[in-house]
C-alpha positions as CSV (number, residue, x, y, z in Angstrom):
1,M,86.2,121.2,101.7
2,P,83.1,123.4,102.4
3,N,79.8,121.8,102.8
4,T,77.7,121.6,99.7
5,S,73.9,121.9,100.0
6,D,71.8,118.9,99.0
7,S,70.0,121.0,96.4
8,A,73.3,121.6,94.6
9,L,74.0,117.9,94.4
10,E,70.8,116.7,93.0
11,S,70.1,116.2,89.3
12,R,68.9,119.4,87.6
13,T,66.2,117.5,85.6
14,T,64.1,114.5,86.3
15,P,63.4,113.3,82.7
16,V,60.1,111.7,82.2
17,Q,60.6,110.8,78.6
18,R,62.4,107.6,77.6
19,R,64.9,109.6,75.6
20,G,65.8,111.7,78.6
21,L,66.2,108.6,80.8
22,A,68.4,107.0,78.2
23,R,70.6,110.1,78.0
24,V,71.1,110.2,81.8
25,D,72.0,106.5,81.8
26,A,74.5,107.2,79.0
27,L,76.1,110.0,81.0
28,L,76.3,107.8,84.1
29,D,77.7,104.9,82.1
30,A,80.4,107.3,80.7
31,A,81.2,108.5,84.2
32,A,81.5,104.9,85.6
33,E,83.9,104.0,82.7
34,I,86.1,107.0,83.6
35,V,86.2,106.1,87.3
36,E,86.9,102.4,86.4
37,S,89.9,103.4,84.1
38,S,91.2,106.5,85.7
39,G,89.7,107.1,89.2
40,I,87.2,109.5,90.7
41,V,89.5,112.5,90.3
42,A,89.4,112.1,86.5
43,M,85.6,112.2,86.4
44,T,85.0,115.8,85.4
45,T,82.0,117.2,83.5
46,S,84.3,117.7,80.4
47,A,85.5,114.1,80.6
48,I,82.0,112.8,80.9
49,A,80.8,114.8,77.9
50,E,83.7,113.6,75.8
51,R,83.3,109.9,76.8
52,S,79.6,110.0,76.2
53,G,79.8,111.8,72.9
54,S,77.8,114.7,74.3
55,S,78.5,118.4,75.0
56,V,79.3,119.8,78.4
57,G,76.0,121.7,78.1
58,V,74.1,118.3,77.9
59,V,75.8,117.2,81.1
60,Y,74.9,120.4,82.9
61,R,71.3,120.0,81.7
62,Y,70.9,117.0,84.0
63,F,73.7,117.5,86.6
64,P,75.0,120.7,88.2
65,N,78.5,119.3,88.7
66,A,80.5,116.2,88.8
67,D,79.7,115.6,92.4
68,A,76.1,115.3,91.6
69,V,77.0,112.6,89.0
70,L,78.9,110.8,91.8
71,I,75.8,110.8,94.0
72,A,73.7,109.6,91.1
73,L,76.1,106.7,90.4
74,A,76.0,105.6,94.0
75,T,72.2,105.8,94.0
76,R,72.0,103.8,90.8
77,N,74.3,101.2,92.3
78,R,72.0,100.9,95.3
79,E,69.0,100.5,93.1
80,R,70.7,97.9,90.9
81,F,71.8,96.0,94.0
82,M,68.2,95.9,95.4
83,A,66.8,94.9,92.1
84,Q,69.3,92.0,91.8
85,I,68.5,91.0,95.4
86,A,64.9,90.8,94.5
87,E,65.6,88.8,91.3
88,T,68.0,86.4,93.1
89,F,65.6,86.0,96.0
90,A,62.8,85.1,93.6
91,D,65.0,82.5,91.9
92,T,66.5,80.8,95.0
93,R,63.9,81.5,97.8
94,P,66.4,81.0,100.7
95,T,64.4,79.6,103.6
96,E,66.8,80.6,106.3
97,W,67.7,84.2,107.1
98,T,71.4,83.3,107.2
99,A,71.2,82.0,103.6
100,F,69.6,85.3,102.7
101,A,72.4,87.3,104.4
102,T,75.1,85.4,102.5
103,M,73.1,85.7,99.3
104,C,73.2,89.5,99.7
105,V,77.0,89.4,100.0
106,D,77.3,87.2,96.9
107,V,75.1,89.6,94.9
108,Y,77.3,92.5,96.1
109,V,80.5,90.8,95.1
110,E,79.1,89.8,91.7
111,L,78.2,93.4,91.0
112,G,81.6,94.5,92.0
113,K,83.1,92.1,89.4
114,T,80.8,93.1,86.6
115,I,79.6,96.7,86.9
116,P,82.1,99.4,86.0
117,A,83.3,101.4,89.0
118,F,80.9,99.6,91.4
119,R,83.7,98.4,93.6
120,V,85.1,102.0,93.7
121,I,81.9,104.0,94.3
122,R,79.6,101.3,95.6
123,F,76.7,103.1,97.5
124,G,78.1,104.2,100.8
125,D,81.3,105.7,102.1
126,V,82.4,107.8,99.1
127,V,79.2,109.8,99.3
128,V,79.2,110.1,103.1
129,I,82.9,111.2,103.3
130,R,82.6,113.9,100.6
131,F,79.1,115.1,101.6
132,A,78.9,114.8,105.3
133,N,76.0,117.1,105.6
134,R,73.6,114.8,103.7
135,E,70.8,113.6,106.0
136,S,71.3,109.9,105.2
137,S,73.7,107.8,103.2
138,N,72.9,105.2,100.6
139,N,74.1,102.6,103.1
140,E,71.4,103.8,105.6
141,E,68.7,103.6,102.9
142,L,69.9,100.1,101.9
143,A,69.9,99.0,105.6
144,R,66.2,100.1,105.9
145,S,65.3,98.0,102.8
146,L,67.1,94.9,104.1
147,D,65.6,95.5,107.6
148,D,62.1,95.4,106.0
149,L,62.9,92.1,104.2
150,L,64.1,90.5,107.4
151,V,60.9,91.5,109.1
152,E,58.6,90.5,106.3
153,R,60.2,87.3,105.1
154,Y,62.1,85.9,108.1
155,G,60.0,86.8,111.2
156,F,62.4,89.4,112.7
157,V,60.7,91.8,115.1
158,E,60.8,95.4,113.9
159,T,62.6,97.5,116.5
160,D,65.1,100.3,116.6
161,E,67.7,97.9,117.8
162,L,67.2,95.7,114.7
163,L,67.5,98.7,112.4
164,F,70.7,99.7,114.1
165,A,72.1,96.2,113.8
166,T,71.2,96.1,110.1
167,Q,72.9,99.4,109.6
168,L,76.0,98.2,111.5
169,A,76.1,95.0,109.5
170,M,75.8,97.0,106.3
171,E,78.6,99.3,107.2
172,C,80.9,96.5,108.3
173,A,80.2,94.4,105.2
174,D,80.7,97.4,103.0
175,A,84.1,98.1,104.5
176,V,85.2,94.5,104.4
177,T,84.1,93.8,100.8
178,R,85.8,97.1,99.8
179,R,89.0,95.6,101.2
180,A,88.3,92.4,99.3
181,F,88.6,94.3,96.0
182,L,91.5,96.5,97.0
183,H,94.2,94.3,95.4
184,D,92.1,91.7,93.6
185,P,89.5,92.7,91.0
186,R,87.8,89.3,91.5
187,G,87.5,89.8,95.2
188,D,89.7,88.2,97.9
189,E,87.6,85.2,99.2
190,R,88.9,85.5,102.7
191,F,87.4,89.0,103.1
192,I,84.2,87.9,101.4
193,L,83.8,85.1,103.8
194,A,84.5,87.4,106.7
195,A,81.8,89.8,105.5
196,K,79.3,87.0,105.6
197,E,80.3,86.0,109.1
198,L,80.1,89.6,110.3
199,I,76.6,90.1,109.0
200,I,75.4,86.8,110.5
201,G,77.1,87.5,113.8
202,I,75.7,91.0,114.1
203,L,72.1,90.0,113.2
204,A,72.0,86.7,115.1
205,P,71.0,88.2,118.5
206,H,67.9,89.7,116.8
207,A,66.9,86.6,114.9
208,P,63.6,84.8,115.8
209,A,64.0,81.7,117.9
210,P,63.9,78.5,115.8
211,P,60.8,76.3,116.1
212,P,60.9,73.6,118.9
213,G,62.7,70.5,117.8
214,D,65.0,72.3,115.3
């Protein structure tokens, strides 16, 4: 498959009016429903238009092709994940970084159970594999956000090594949780537990030393 330039994969329009935002969300919702029921191959612009009750022209007003919709879905999934992380963190306030790490996996798993096509598209490898020329993946962007939280909230020291470890932990957890949903739409608990252990094991060498006496 030939490389596709980033400009051809971005949304055509960035709507500033509420009506436009709602229309884009409706198109993305329709695309996610198609992926959930029939797979990524079935997610064409015509299918999106039909499922959303729009015309193909409306789809093209916001997205140049179905690949751009795929990228938008992955990006929206990342944004939803980070928003849910923030909300869950505010509610639970985990005091230990290990509890925060396992909380992130729990949020990921819950979104996989409840958001259409999340466990298929997620926010990582589908985009990277199909569009290898993109400068960074959603997993890399997500890792940077989680790296910032570890530094700000849990006393980790901001280094290139920590960022690499966070990226590695994100990639490993993404792969293992994907496997958790391969045959079980509720998520195989063995793989979910393994994802938590992987993240903690990868980040542990970079964690701040516990206070004396702990």
